[in-house]
C-alpha positions in Angstrom: 75.0 -89.7 -35.9 74.7 -88.3 -39.5 71.3 -89.9 -40.0 70.0 -88.4 -36.7 71.3 -85.0 -37.6 69.7 -85.3 -41.1 66.4 -86.4 -39.6 66.3 -83.4 -37.3 67.2 -81.0 -40.1 64.6 -82.6 -42.4 61.8 -81.6 -40.1 62.9 -78.0 -40.1 63.6 -77.3 -43.8 64.2 -79.2 -47.1 67.6 -80.8 -47.7 69.2 -81.4 -51.0 72.0 -83.9 -51.4 74.9 -82.9 -53.7 77.2 -85.9 -53.9 77.6 -86.9 -50.2 77.2 -83.4 -48.8 73.8 -82.3 -47.5 72.8 -78.7 -48.4 70.2 -76.9 -46.3 67.9 -74.5 -48.2 66.4 -71.7 -46.1 63.7 -69.6 -47.6 64.0 -65.8 -47.0 61.1 -63.5 -47.0 60.7 -61.0 -49.9 60.6 -57.3 -49.0 56.9 -57.4 -49.7 56.3 -60.2 -47.2 58.6 -58.7 -44.6 56.8 -55.3 -44.8 53.4 -57.0 -44.6 54.4 -59.1 -41.6 55.9 -56.1 -39.7 52.9 -53.9 -40.5 50.5 -56.6 -39.3 52.4 -57.1 -36.1 52.3 -53.3 -35.4 48.7 -53.0 -36.4 47.1 -55.9 -34.4 47.3 -54.3 -31.0 45.8 -51.0 -32.4 42.9 -52.8 -34.0 42.3 -55.1 -31.0 42.3 -52.0 -28.7 39.4 -50.6 -30.7 37.5 -53.9 -30.9 38.0 -54.4 -34.6 39.2 -57.3 -36.6 42.3 -57.1 -38.8 41.3 -58.8 -42.0 44.4 -58.4 -44.1 47.5 -56.3 -44.8 49.0 -55.9 -48.2 51.9 -54.0 -49.7 51.4 -53.6 -53.5 52.5 -51.5 -56.4 49.8 -50.0 -58.6 50.3 -47.5 -61.3 53.8 -46.5 -60.2 52.9 -46.0 -56.5 53.4 -48.4 -53.5 50.4 -48.9 -51.2 50.3 -50.3 -47.7 46.7 -51.3 -47.2 45.1 -52.5 -44.0 41.6 -54.0 -44.1 39.6 -53.9 -40.9 36.1 -55.1 -40.0 33.7 -55.3 -37.1 30.3 -56.7 -36.4 27.8 -54.4 -38.2 30.5 -53.0 -40.6 33.2 -50.3 -40.6 32.5 -46.6 -40.9 34.8 -43.9 -42.2 35.5 -42.7 -38.7 36.7 -46.1 -37.7 39.2 -46.1 -40.6 40.3 -42.6 -39.7 41.0 -43.6 -36.0 43.1 -46.7 -37.1 44.9 -44.8 -39.9 46.0 -42.0 -37.5 47.3 -44.3 -34.8 49.0 -46.7 -37.3 50.4 -43.8 -39.4 52.0 -42.3 -36.3 53.6 -45.7 -35.4 54.8 -46.2 -39.0 56.4 -42.7 -38.9 58.2 -43.7 -35.7 59.4 -47.1 -36.8 60.1 -46.1 -40.4 61.0 -49.6 -41.7 59.6 -49.2 -45.2 62.3 -48.0 -47.6 60.1 -46.8 -50.4 57.6 -44.0 -50.4 54.1 -45.4 -50.1 50.5 -44.5 -49.6 48.7 -45.8 -46.4 45.1 -46.9 -46.8 42.9 -48.3 -44.1 39.5 -49.5 -45.2 36.7 -52.0 -44.9 37.2 -55.2 -47.0 33.8 -54.6 -48.6 31.1 -57.0 -49.8 33.3 -58.7 -52.3 35.8 -59.7 -49.6 37.7 -62.8 -50.6 38.1 -65.7 -48.1 41.8 -65.9 -47.2 42.3 -66.9 -43.7 41.0 -69.7 -41.5 38.6 -67.3 -39.7 37.1 -66.3 -43.0 36.1 -69.9 -43.7 34.8 -70.5 -40.2 32.6 -67.4 -40.5 31.4 -68.5 -43.9 30.4 -72.1 -43.0 26.8 -72.7 -44.2 26.7 -69.6 -46.3 26.5 -69.3 -50.1 29.8 -68.8 -51.9 31.0 -67.8 -55.3 34.0 -69.6 -56.6 35.9 -68.8 -59.8 38.5 -71.2 -61.0 41.6 -70.6 -63.1 40.6 -73.2 -65.7 37.2 -74.6 -66.7 35.8 -77.6 -64.8 33.0 -79.3 -66.7 33.0 -76.3 -69.1 32.5 -73.7 -66.5 34.7 -71.4 -64.4 32.1 -70.0 -62.0 30.3 -72.0 -59.3 27.8 -71.1 -56.5 27.0 -73.2 -53.5 26.9 -73.4 -49.7 30.2 -73.9 -48.0 29.9 -77.4 -46.4 33.6 -78.3 -45.7 37.1 -77.0 -46.1 40.6 -77.9 -45.0 44.1 -76.7 -45.7 44.0 -77.7 -49.3 40.4 -77.9 -50.5 36.9 -76.4 -50.3 33.6 -78.2 -50.7 30.4 -76.6 -51.6 26.8 -78.0 -51.8 25.2 -77.0 -55.0 21.6 -76.1 -55.5 20.7 -79.6 -56.7 22.2 -81.1 -53.5 25.4 -82.4 -55.1 28.7 -81.6 -53.7 31.7 -80.2 -55.5 35.2 -80.1 -54.1 37.9 -77.7 -55.3 41.6 -77.7 -54.6 42.5 -74.3 -53.3 45.3 -74.1 -55.9 42.5 -74.2 -58.6 40.6 -71.3 -57.1 41.2 -67.8 -58.6 38.6 -66.2 -56.3 36.4 -67.4 -53.5 34.0 -65.0 -51.7 30.5 -64.8 -50.2 27.9 -64.6 -52.9 25.7 -61.6 -52.7 22.3 -61.1 -54.3 20.9 -57.7 -55.3 
């Protein structure tokens, strides 16, 4: 019976054994993560209603101020008027729900050209396109790589270099990954 219970619990969260007693460790969300998740859940229907894509939501402190940022996109790009529409609707909803304890500045914007790849849909959209990858530490004496995205999974990214060779990076090694853009 104990082994069956432990097997069921093990699939849900990590267990640590102290003597003969099993201790279940439950991870709680930080305030930042909680605010981002709640904001994203509130924002998704608004963005969908207008035919936009919600790229990311972040709650960050910069220069003594807290910022709640929402990044939206659509085919052909986002205009200032698009940001204004979403900002007004989202701002009204935030005022009504009032779940963020700190004072903050709300920003709604386009992710821009230098948009990093973060979510599955970013990788799907970027398949076959040229990427710029910057790593935390040097690999073969370099930290910056360019190549066409040829494969990815939960833990790694593979690009095909200009010479036809392939290079695979663990996502944990990547400081920045985004579409490469030429001017």
